[in-house]
NUTI-753069 format. One record per residue (C-alpha): x, y, z; residue in one letter. Coordinates in steps of 0.1 Angstrom, whole numbers, padded with zeros to 4 digits, always signed. Example, Ala and Ser with C-alpha at 12.3 -4.5 7.8 and 13.67 -1.06 7.14 Angstrom:
BEGIN
+0123-0045+0078A
+0137-0011+0071S
END
This chain:
BEGIN
+0049-0359-0277M
+0070-0339-0252K
+0039-0333-0231R
+0032-0370-0227T
+0068-0378-0218L
+0070-0352-0191V
+0038-0364-0176L
+0049-0401-0177F
+0081-0392-0158F
+0062-0375-0130V
+0038-0405-0125V
+0066-0431-0128L
+0087-0415-0101V
+0060-0409-0075H
+0033-0435-0082V
+0039-0454-0049A
+0035-0424-0026Q
+0003-0422-0004A
-0022-0394-0008Q
-0054-0384+0012P
-0076-0395-0016G
-0080-0400-0054A
-0096-0385-0084W
-0122-0401-0107N
-0145-0389-0135M
-0182-0394-0131T
-0206-0409-0156A
-0214-0374-0168L
-0176-0367-0173G
-0172-0344-0142L
-0143-0346-0118P
-0148-0358-0083A
-0123-0363-0054Y
-0128-0392-0030T
-0113-0383+0003Y
-0098-0412+0023T
-0075-0392+0046G
-0076-0391+0084K
-0098-0369+0105L
-0088-0347+0123P
-0061-0342+0096F
-0026-0339+0108T
+0008-0337+0090A
+0043-0327+0098V
+0069-0309+0076D
+0102-0324+0066K
+0117-0313+0099N
+0091-0331+0119G
+0072-0300+0129K
+0034-0296+0127D
+0025-0285+0092A
-0004-0265+0107N
-0028-0276+0079L
-0065-0272+0086P
-0077-0303+0105E
-0110-0306+0085D
-0103-0304+0047P
-0128-0284+0027Y
-0142-0282-0009F
-0160-0252-0024L
-0196-0253-0037L
-0216-0223-0046G
-0233-0201-0071N
-0235-0163-0076Y
-0257-0158-0045R
-0242-0182-0019M
-0212-0203-0010A
-0207-0235+0009L
-0173-0247+0022L
-0181-0284+0026T
-0157-0302+0049H
-0146-0338+0049A
-0163-0342+0083S
-0197-0333+0069G
-0196-0298+0085V
-0203-0270+0061Y
-0198-0232+0062Q
-0228-0214+0047F
-0217-0180+0034L
-0233-0150+0018T
-0215-0122+0001A
-0244-0104-0015E
-0243-0074+0009R
-0213-0084+0031A
-0193-0115+0036W
-0209-0134+0065A
-0212-0169+0078R
-0249-0178+0083V
-0241-0208+0106N
-0209-0195+0122A
-0193-0217+0148S
-0176-0204+0179T
-0144-0214+0161Q
-0132-0189+0135T
-0135-0199+0099N
-0159-0228+0107Y
-0196-0236+0106G
-0220-0255+0129W
-0244-0281+0116N
-0250-0317+0125D
-0268-0349+0113A
-0275-0380+0133S
-0294-0412+0131I
-0311-0432+0158V
-0317-0469+0152V
-0344-0485+0173N
-0344-0522+0172N
-0366-0542+0196N
-0367-0513+0220G
-0330-0507+0221A
-0318-0474+0207T
-0285-0463+0193Q
-0277-0428+0182K
-0248-0422+0158T
-0234-0387+0150A
-0227-0384+0112L
-0210-0350+0112V
-0178-0337+0128G
-0142-0346+0130V
-0149-0369+0160N
-0181-0385+0145S
-0186-0415+0123L
-0172-0394+0095A
-0138-0399+0109A
-0140-0437+0105N
-0127-0445+0069P
-0141-0480+0072A
-0176-0468+0078A
-0179-0438+0055V
-0170-0429+0019Q
-0167-0392+0011K
-0166-0377-0024S
-0166-0341-0035F
-0173-0329-0070G
-0189-0303-0093V
-0218-0289-0073G
-0219-0318-0049V
-0206-0333-0017A
-0215-0369-0010R
-0212-0389+0023Y
-0221-0426+0024T
-0223-0443+0058Y
-0225-0479+0069Q
-0242-0482+0103L
-0250-0510+0126A
-0276-0536+0118N
-0270-0532+0081G
-0284-0497+0078I
-0270-0476+0050G
-0273-0438+0049C
-0263-0415+0021T
-0262-0377+0026R
-0257-0356-0005I
-0253-0318-0006I
-0262-0302-0039S
-0259-0267-0052V
-0275-0254-0084K
-0255-0233-0108P
-0266-0197-0115S
-0284-0195-0148P
-0270-0160-0157Q
-0252-0130-0143I
-0266-0114-0111N
-0289-0143-0105M
-0290-0176-0087G
-0309-0195-0060N
-0292-0189-0026P
-0302-0223-0013A
-0289-0259-0013F
-0304-0293-0009V
-0294-0321+0015V
-0307-0354+0000T
-0308-0383+0024V
-0313-0419+0014T
-0318-0446+0041L
-0318-0483+0033K
-0323-0513+0054N
-0298-0539+0042N
-0305-0562+0072G
-0329-0591+0077T
-0352-0575+0102A
-0374-0544+0102P
-0358-0512+0116Q
-0372-0481+0130K
-0350-0451+0122L
-0350-0415+0132T
-0328-0391+0112Y
-0321-0355+0122S
-0305-0327+0102E
-0298-0295+0120R
-0282-0261+0113M
-0273-0233+0137L
-0284-0198+0126V
-0256-0176+0138N
-0250-0147+0115F
-0215-0134+0119V
-0197-0110+0095L
-0164-0124+0085N
-0147-0092+0093G
-0158-0094+0130T
-0154-0131+0136Q
-0121-0126+0153Y
-0136-0099+0176T
-0150-0110+0209E
-0188-0112+0206R
-0193-0086+0233A
-0171-0062+0215K
-0186-0065+0180R
-0202-0033+0167P
-0235-0051+0158L
-0249-0082+0173L
-0272-0104+0152Y
-0299-0126+0167T
-0323-0150+0150P
-0361-0149+0155N
-0375-0182+0143I
-0410-0190+0131A
-0423-0225+0122V
-0451-0234+0098D
-0457-0271+0107A
-0482-0276+0079G
-0457-0265+0053K
-0428-0282+0070Q
-0410-0249+0070L
-0390-0229+0095A
-0377-0194+0089V
-0352-0174+0109A
-0354-0136+0106D
-0321-0121+0116I
-0324-0091+0138G
-0296-0068+0150Y
-0288-0042+0175K
-0259-0018+0180A
-0234-0029+0206N
-0217+0004+0210E
-0224+0040+0200F
-0231+0040+0163L
-0251+0060+0137V
-0267+0029+0122V
-0269+0034+0084P
-0299+0028+0062T
-0300-0004+0041P
-0290+0015+0010T
-0261+0034+0025E
-0225+0022+0021R
-0214+0006+0053S
-0190-0019+0067S
-0219-0036+0084F
-0250-0053+0070D
-0282-0038+0084V
-0304-0057+0059H
-0293-0094+0064P
-0313-0121+0047P
-0337-0145+0064S
-0327-0182+0067V
-0351-0211+0060F
-0353-0248+0062M
-0380-0268+0044Q
-0384-0306+0043A
-0395-0320+0009K
-0406-0355+0017N
-0407-0376-0015T
-0417-0409+0002N
-0449-0416+0021G
-0432-0442+0043A
-0417-0415+0065T
-0430-0390+0091R
-0413-0356+0089T
-0413-0328+0113T
-0396-0294+0109V
-0388-0279+0143T
-0366-0251+0158A
-0351-0240+0190T
-0340-0204+0198N
-0312-0205+0172D
-0313-0239+0154T
-0334-0252+0125L
-0340-0289+0124A
-0357-0316+0103T
-0365-0349+0120V
-0376-0378+0098V
-0388-0412+0112T
-0392-0443+0091A
-0400-0480+0097L
-0380-0499+0070L
-0386-0534+0060K
-0356-0555+0049P
-0344-0542+0016G
-0366-0511+0018Q
-0353-0476+0008T
-0366-0441+0016V
-0353-0408+0003Q
-0361-0372+0013F
-0348-0337+0007N
-0341-0309+0032V
-0337-0275+0015V
-0318-0248+0034I
-0314-0213+0020G
-0316-0176+0022L
-0347-0155+0014T
-0358-0119+0016N
-0364-0103+0050R
-0400-0096+0041N
-0408-0132+0032W
-0440-0149+0028K
-0445-0187+0030A
-0457-0187-0006A
-0425-0169-0017D
-0403-0195+0000V
-0422-0223-0015E
-0418-0208-0049K
-0381-0204-0044Q
-0378-0241-0033V
-0399-0251-0064A
-0375-0231-0086D
-0345-0247-0070L
-0358-0283-0075L
-0369-0276-0111M
-0348-0299-0133G
-0332-0317-0103A
-0325-0354-0108N
-0345-0366-0078L
-0345-0402-0090T
-0307-0406-0091D
-0289-0379-0071P
-0256-0398-0069S
-0237-0371-0088E
-0257-0344-0072G
-0292-0332-0080L
-0279-0306-0105F
-0251-0325-0123A
-0267-0321-0157R
-0271-0283-0152Q
-0234-0281-0142W
-0223-0302-0172R
-0242-0278-0195A
-0227-0247-0177K
-0191-0257-0180L
-0169-0257-0211P
-0165-0288-0232D
-0131-0303-0227F
-0139-0337-0243S
-0114-0332-0271A
-0085-0329-0246E
-0065-0361-0246K
-0045-0354-0215N
-0067-0367-0187E
-0050-0345-0161I
-0055-0313-0180L
-0091-0323-0188K
-0099-0330-0152R
-0081-0299-0138E
-0096-0275-0164M
-0131-0287-0156L
-0124-0284-0119W
-0111-0249-0124N
-0140-0239-0146A
-0163-0251-0118H
-0144-0230-0093F
-0150-0199-0115V
-0188-0204-0113E
-0189-0215-0077A
-0168-0187-0064S
-0182-0158-0084A
-0205-0136-0063K
-0232-0110-0069Y
-0227-0076-0053S
-0260-0060-0043A
-0243-0026-0040Y
-0226-0026-0074Y
-0253-0048-0090K
-0226-0068-0108E
-0212-0103-0104T
-0174-0106-0099F
-0148-0133-0091I
-0133-0126-0056P
-0098-0137-0047Q
-0112-0156-0018G
-0087-0170+0007T
-0078-0149+0037V
-0094-0118+0022Y
-0129-0131+0017S
-0133-0160+0040Y
-0114-0145+0070Y
-0114-0107+0068F
-0146-0104+0047G
-0128-0081+0021D
-0132-0079-0016N
-0096-0070-0025I
-0077-0064-0045S
-0094-0053-0078N
-0062-0064-0096R
-0070-0099-0084D
-0106-0098-0095H
-0093-0087-0129L
-0068-0115-0132Q
-0096-0140-0124A
-0117-0125-0151A
-0091-0134-0177L
-0102-0171-0177A
-0139-0161-0178A
-0132-0143-0211C
-0132-0178-0225Y
-0155-0197-0202T
-0182-0172-0195N
-0178-0138-0212P
-0208-0123-0195A
-0192-0130-0161L
-0159-0114-0174A
-0178-0084-0186K
-0196-0080-0153S
-0163-0082-0134T
-0150-0054-0156L
-0180-0033-0149R
-0176-0041-0112Y
-0141-0027-0112V
-0151+0003-0133L
-0177+0011-0106K
-0147+0014-0082H
-0132+0041-0104S
-0132+0078-0093E
-0137+0105-0119V
-0100+0112-0118D
-0092+0077-0129G
-0081+0062-0096E
-0095+0027-0090I
-0103+0019-0054K
-0085-0011-0040R
-0117-0029-0031G
-0144-0029-0005N
-0159-0047+0024N
-0193-0047+0040G
-0220-0031+0018F
-0200-0012-0008G
-0177+0004+0018Y
-0142+0013+0009T
-0122+0020+0040A
-0095+0046+0042P
-0062+0029+0034S
-0025+0035+0035I
-0023+0019+0001Y
-0020+0041-0029K
-0016+0014-0055E
+0001+0020-0088S
-0010-0009-0109D
-0048-0012-0108E
-0052+0006-0141Q
-0026-0016-0157L
-0044-0048-0147F
-0077-0032-0159F
-0061-0025-0193F
-0049-0061-0194Y
-0083-0076-0187A
-0102-0053-0209L
-0078-0059-0239A
-0082-0096-0235E
-0120-0094-0232Y
-0123-0073-0263L
-0099-0094-0284L
-0114-0127-0273I
-0151-0118-0275T
-0149-0091-0303K
-0176-0072-0284E
-0161-0038-0291Y
-0195-0021-0285A
-0187-0025-0248F
-0166+0006-0251L
-0197+0026-0257N
-0217+0013-0227E
-0224+0037-0198Q
-0211+0028-0164V
-0214+0046-0131A
-0183+0061-0113H
-0176+0054-0077Y
-0196+0058-0055P
-0223+0039-0074A
-0252+0057-0059E
-0239+0090-0073S
-0254+0081-0106G
-0226+0099-0125Q
-0220+0078-0156K
-0196+0078-0186E
-0188+0055-0214T
-0163+0027-0208V
-0140+0044-0233L
-0141+0077-0215T
-0134+0060-0181M
-0105+0042-0198L
-0090+0075-0209K
-0093+0089-0174R
-0075+0058-0160Q
-0047+0063-0185F
-0043+0099-0176I
-0042+0089-0139Y
-0014+0064-0148L
+0005+0090-0168R
+0001+0121-0147D
-0008+0110-0111E
+0013+0078-0108I
+0038+0092-0132G
+0074+0080-0139V
+0105+0083-0118G
+0140+0095-0124P
+0148+0065-0148N
+0116+0070-0168G
+0100+0039-0152L
+0064+0037-0138V
+0064+0047-0101K
+0055+0023-0074M
+0038+0048-0050L
+0035+0026-0020N
+0023-0006-0036S
+0025-0024-0069D
+0016-0062-0072W
+0034-0065-0039S
+0013-0050-0012D
+0042-0051+0012S
+0074-0045-0008F
+0083-0017+0016F
+0091-0040+0044H
+0120-0020+0058D
+0115+0013+0040H
+0089+0039+0045S
+0068+0047+0013P
+0064+0082+0028N
+0101+0087+0021V
+0104+0070-0013Y
+0069+0073-0029A
+0082+0102-0050G
+0111+0083-0064S
+0104+0046-0062A
+0100+0029-0096E
+0085-0005-0104S
+0100-0026-0131H
+0070-0048-0129L
+0046-0019-0136N
+0069-0007-0164S
+0071-0040-0182V
+0034-0046-0180I
+0030-0015-0200V
+0053-0030-0227L
+0034-0063-0227A
-0002-0051-0224V
-0004-0018-0242F
+0001-0035-0277P
-0030-0056-0270K
-0050-0026-0258L
-0040-0006-0288I
-0049-0035-0311E
-0083-0038-0295A
-0090-0001-0298L
-0080-0002-0334Q
-0104-0031-0341H
-0131-0012-0324A
-0130+0015-0351K
-0142+0041-0327N
-0135+0076-0338Q
-0134+0087-0301Q
-0103+0065-0296A
-0081+0080-0323T
-0062+0105-0301D
-0062+0080-0273F
-0044+0053-0294I
-0017+0079-0302S
-0013+0088-0266A
-0010+0051-0256L
+0015+0045-0284S
+0037+0075-0274D
+0036+0064-0237Y
+0046+0029-0246R
+0074+0040-0268A
+0089+0062-0241N
+0085+0034-0216M
+0102+0009-0239E
+0131+0033-0244Q
+0136+0038-0207A
+0131+0001-0198Y
+0154-0013-0224M
+0180+0012-0216R
+0179+0001-0180D
+0178-0036-0190L
+0208-0033-0212G
+0224-0067-0220D
+0215-0082-0186R
+0199-0117-0185T
+0170-0106-0162F
+0152-0075-0152S
+0157-0056-0120A
+0128-0055-0096R
+0125-0020-0083A
+0145+0012-0076Y
+0135+0031-0045L
+0162+0058-0052N
+0196+0060-0068S
+0211+0038-0040K
+0183+0014-0030L
+0181-0009-0061K
+0165-0043-0058F
+0169-0073-0081G
+0203-0064-0097L
+0222-0093-0083D
+0193-0114-0070N
+0167-0126-0095V
+0132-0115-0086C
+0104-0131-0106L
+0079-0103-0107E
+0089-0086-0139P
+0103-0116-0158Q
+0071-0131-0170G
+0058-0099-0186Y
+0093-0092-0200L
+0091-0125-0219L
+0057-0113-0233Q
+0070-0081-0248V
+0063-0083-0286P
+0095-0064-0297G
+0119-0085-0278L
+0137-0110-0300S
+0133-0148-0296V
+0170-0151-0290V
+0169-0126-0262R
+0138-0142-0247K
+0155-0176-0247R
+0186-0162-0230E
+0165-0145-0203I
+0143-0175-0197Y
+0172-0200-0194E
+0189-0178-0168Y
+0158-0171-0148V
+0149-0208-0151K
+0183-0218-0137S
+0178-0196-0107K
+0141-0199-0098L
+0126-0229-0116L
+0152-0257-0118T
+0157-0259-0080P
+0119-0262-0075E
+0095-0292-0076K
+0062-0276-0084I
+0067-0241-0098G
+0088-0209-0100I
+0097-0192-0068R
+0096-0154-0064S
+0133-0149-0053R
+0166-0164-0059E
+0173-0156-0023R
+0156-0135+0004S
+0156-0098+0000L
+0147-0091+0036W
+0170-0115+0054G
+0142-0132+0073R
+0123-0165+0067N
+0122-0167+0028P
+0085-0174+0026D
+0055-0155+0012G
+0066-0127-0011E
+0102-0131-0001D
+0106-0166-0016G
+0073-0184-0020G
+0057-0197-0053I
+0030-0172-0064W
+0005-0184-0090F
-0001-0148-0102S
+0037-0145-0110L
+0046-0179-0124E
+0018-0181-0150Y
+0028-0149-0168P
+0061-0166-0172V
+0043-0195-0189L
+0026-0170-0213L
+0059-0154-0221G
+0075-0188-0228V
+0046-0196-0251A
+0056-0168-0274T
+0087-0188-0284F
+0084-0224-0272D
+0048-0238-0268K
+0060-0272-0259E
+0079-0258-0230E
+0049-0238-0220A
+0027-0270-0219W
+0054-0286-0198S
+0052-0257-0173L
+0014-0260-0172L
+0018-0296-0160L
+0045-0287-0136K
+0023-0260-0120F
-0007-0284-0117S
-0025-0297-0086F
-0015-0332-0099H
+0022-0324-0096T
+0018-0309-0062Y
+0000-0341-0050A
+0029-0362-0063Q
+0056-0341-0047Q
+0038-0334-0014Y
+0014-0363-0009P
+0012-0358+0029D
-0003-0323+0025Y
-0038-0317+0013W
-0038-0279+0007V
-0025-0278-0029G
-0040-0311-0041Q
-0073-0296-0053W
-0070-0259-0043T
-0044-0236-0028A
-0039-0202-0012A
-0023-0174-0033D
+0011-0188-0027E
+0029-0220-0016V
+0063-0220+0001N
+0092-0230-0021S
+0122-0252-0011T
+0137-0222+0006L
+0115-0225+0037Y
+0088-0250+0049R
+0083-0262+0013E
+0049-0271+0001G
+0031-0252+0029L
+0014-0219+0027Y
+0027-0190+0048A
-0002-0171+0063F
-0013-0184+0097W
-0040-0169+0119V
-0035-0176+0157P
-0065-0185+0178S
-0066-0188+0216P
-0062-0226+0217D
-0041-0234+0186R
-0030-0221+0153K
-0058-0224+0128R
-0052-0217+0091A
-0076-0196+0071F
-0096-0211+0042Q
-0069-0212+0015G
-0093-0214-0015Y
-0079-0188-0038C
-0088-0178-0074S
-0053-0176-0087H
-0044-0214-0088P
-0077-0220-0106H
-0082-0191-0130T
-0046-0185-0141W
-0041-0221-0154P
-0075-0221-0171L
-0066-0188-0189F
-0032-0202-0199C
-0048-0234-0212Y
-0070-0215-0236F
-0041-0193-0246K
-0020-0223-0255L
-0049-0237-0275K
-0051-0206-0297E
END
C-alpha cells in the first residue's frame, strides 16, 4: 500500500508539467518513448544558463556485436566494439554519425526534395513527423506534401547467445500515396563510411596514428555495396599484427549495404561514391498504393564474399516480421529475450525494468581479444574515449544479469578474470584490441567487486561448478590457465598482502578506491602507504559473508582453508571497523594519515550503503544510521541521495564532490531492504527515470537514461557534470551509462526475493 501512495503523490504534484515526450506500452507489452521535443534541443538551468544538454537526443539499440545510438533527428551512430571502440560512420563532429535519407516527389514534372534526417530537416517539425524509440527499434513517420506518407523504421536483432550476434541492422521504409493523383517518388538512404576509433576522434585527422580509408565495390546484380577499410600509419609506428594487443585496430571489419526489395512496384539501385553507400528506390504510386522495402547495413569479415554477405543478411531477416514492422522487425525475438514482468502491478516499475533489461542486452559487447561478452559502463569511457573501464563497473553491471541472463553474467566474470595477473592484481580495463595502457592508478577495490559479483552469481544461479572451470590469466594469449577458485585465492592474497591494511586496521586505498580522483589535493605518492578506505573496509564486511556462504554451498574441498582465511580476515576487519565507528551515526570516508581524516563531520555517502548491509549490525543501529544519513543526504534531494553533505574540496560541489551517483545510492537501498522493505521500494521509485522526468521535465538526459551521476541540489541540479569542449561549442558526451539501468534492475530482483 505504501508503494502506491508514494507513487500517487509524485504524479499528483507534477502531472501538469511539460516533458519532451511520453511513454507507452506496445501491443507486445514492450516500452516505447514517443519524442515530441524540439530540435535542436535546448534548455536552460534554473539560473537561466544554457544547460549544455546534447542538441540531438539519442536512444541505444544494439546486440553483442554492434551498437546504434539512434537520434531524434534520424541520425545514427553505428559503432563497433569487437576489436576496438570505433564509429563506422563518424561525422566531422565528435560523438556523432553521418547518414541521411531524403525523398523526391515528382508531380507533373515538378520535383520537390525533402530531407528526412538531421536537426534542421523535416525531422525537426513536430507537426510533420512522429518519432518513437523502443526495444530494438527506432521509428520515424513523416507526412509530406501531396499526401505522401513515409515511415522509416530501424530494427536491430538481439543476440541469440553469448559471443554471438549479427552485426547489422535493417532500415524498413514504407511509402504510401494518400493523395488523389499518381505520384512518382524517389527515396534515397545513404551512410558515410568513415571509420574512426573513439579514442582518436578528438585528435586532428592529420595527427592520428593510423588513418582509415574505405575502398568500395558494388555488385549491381546483387544490389550490394561493400566497403573494405584500409589503413596506413600516419607517423613512425611498428604496426602490430592483427592478433597482437594494440591500442589500434589493424583488422577493421568491412561495411556493407544491401537492398532487399519486397515489392515489384519499385526500381532499386545500390550505388556508392568514394566514401558513401547509397540505396535509391523509385516508385510510381497510384492513389492509396503502398510499397515497402528494406535496406540492410552491417559489418562483415574483411575477406568477404558476396555469398557470405547474402547468407548473413538471410540470417538477419530470418524470423523478421516483414508484414508488420511497426514495433520493429524483431519485436517478438526481443520479447522472448527479456524477462517476464507481466505480474508486476506497478506500471512504472514494469516499464522501467523492461527498459533496463533491454539496455543490458543492447549494451553488452563481445570482445574478440578476450573471447567473452561483457557489459561496458558506456558513457564517456566507451563512447568518447573508447575505453573499457573500469572492471569494477563491468562487475556491478553483471549483478543484474545474474537474474536476467546468467550466461552473460558468467561471461562478464570470465572477462574480468582474464584481466587478472598471476599475483592476483586485476587490470583496470583496456582499450583498443586487448591493450591495457600503463596507468597511474593502482586500484584497491577491483578484487572486492569481483568477490561481490561472483558471490551473487553463485548464490543466484547455484552453478558452483563454475569454481572448477579453467580461465586464462592476463595476458590472454599467454595461455596460462588456472581454475576460478585458484584465481580467486590469488586475488584474496593480493587484497590481504599487497593492498594490505593501514595503521587503523582498515583496507588501504592505494591511489584509488571507487573514487578514481579522491586525491584531488593530495599526492597518492605521499599517502599511498597510509591512506585507508572506509568504503573498501565495509565492503569486506558486507560481501565476505556472501562469498563464504557460496563457497560453503560449493562443497569444494579445495576451498576449506580459503574459507577459514576469509573468515579470519573479515573478523579482523570487523573489529577494526567497528572500533573506528564507535557510536557514531555514520561512517567516516577515508583516512590519509593521522591528521587528514575525511567524513568525520561531513557525511559522505560512499561507505553508508554497505554499512547498512553488514549482517552483524543490529536493526536498531541500522535504523539510527539510516535516519541520520537520510536527513543529511536524501531528504534535501528530489531524485536521489547525494554523495556529500557539503563539498570536501571547496569548489563546485558537483561530480564526486556532491553529485548523485547511481552506484552509491542503490547500495543504500539494499541496506535499507535488510530492515525496511517498504522504504526500500519507496527509494526504488524515487531513484527512477519517472521521478527524474517529473522533477526536471525540461531536461531529457535522465528521462530514459543517464550518465554515471546527476548533479544534486548543491550545484546545477538535474544536470550531469562532465562536459567535453569542442572548437565551436560545448558538446556533451553520450551519457548512456550502465549504472542507472543495471543497479535498479538488480535491486528490483533483490526486493522480490
